[in-house]
C-alpha positions, 0 to 999 in steps of 0.5 A: 500510540498505535495508529488508528485503524480506521479513518476518523471521517464520518460517512456523509450524504452522497459521499460513497468514498467515506469510511464509516467508523463505528463509535466503539471502534473509534473509542478503541482506536483512540485508547489503544496502545500495544502491550503485547501480541494477543492483547488489544490489537488482535481483539480490536481487529477481530471484533469487527471482522476484517478491517480491510478486504482488498482482495474481496472488493471487485468494484473500483470504488470499493477497492479504493475505499479498502485501500483507504482503510489500510492507509489509515491502519498503517499511517494514521487517520485522514487529516485536512492537511493531507487532502487535495480538494480538487484533483485534476478533472483529467485524472481517472477515478482511482488516482482522483480518489487516492490524491483526494485523501493522500496527496500531502500525507507525510510519514516517518516511522522513525522520530529522528527522520524527516517525514516524507510523502509516504507514496513517493518512495526513495529506494523503490519506484515512485508514485508521482505527486500531483504537481509532477504528473504530466498529460499528453495524447490522452494519457497521464504519466503518474509513476516512474522507475526510481532511476528514471529508466521507465515511466508508468502511464494510464488513460485520462478520465475516459475509463473508470479503471483504465489499464497501466502501461510501462514504457522506456528501458524495460527488463527483458526477463525475470533476472532484470539484468538485460533491458530494451526500449519498449512498452508493455501493458500490465496485467493489473488495472490502475486501481489494482496497481495502486494497491500493489504499490502502496503495500510494497512501499509500506513494507520496503521503504524504510521510513514507512515502517517502524520495524522492518526485517529481511527474512535472510536476517530474521530466520526466527520470524520466517519460522514464525510466519510459516508456523502461523497457520491461523494467524496469517491471511493473504492481503493481496496477490501482486502477481507472477513475475512471468506475467506482464507486470511492474519489475520487483512487484510480484508475489504475495502480501500477507498480514501476520498476527494482524500487525505485520505485513509480509512480502513473500516473493515467488522465489521464497524470499521474505520481507517483514514490516510493521508500524510498531517497533515492538511487534516484530521482535515480540512475534519472533520470540 
């Protein structure tokens, strides 16, 4: 069964973060099963317009709402056991909204693998779980390089969408070979950084995709992507590596055939991921 494309929550009075789901979309999501490109998946996504608009939302609450829609699309609907009823009051708004709905969300795209917290990461950088957060001198540490060489900090709740700083042993250039101790402020705000991380983790973490392929091993899929002019759209701009950013988090994130996430790096490399094991091979044919 293909994951629900929206949260099953109803919009409740006073809850500006709830995801409203039309009845016809809920019926379609419950009954949907992938049977081939051009079948019900594409029709479902286009009948209601864009499912999520990460680039178009400029407000913090709007961006986090659209991120919640993407998470429902990729990982399935919200469930009570995923929620964190009372996030720490010191958390800035983007982190509070994210943990409120996803703090305990586990996922595995492979039936034989143990489900893990989807945003925690294994091969890549780590967005910390609420119990791992640390607070000091007006900042909260919420992110960490996979080997602990550097950490990511943001301000506590004074600002709605505060900056993000990386500090520790940081790469000095785009080659990521040489590192020095230091601190840098990222170009992206906290809410933008959370979008980037979730998209990167969804593509690059093996347990978060049912189908995953590197472009170097999937030339037919790369060719399909390049030729699919009307069947792909940009979901997110992760930035240029020359700008102050997070190591490895740069390039463009695309949605291909309404079903496959594509990370195109500034150097022209590709990584593909899908939450269906059948869609990638079908598109590549």
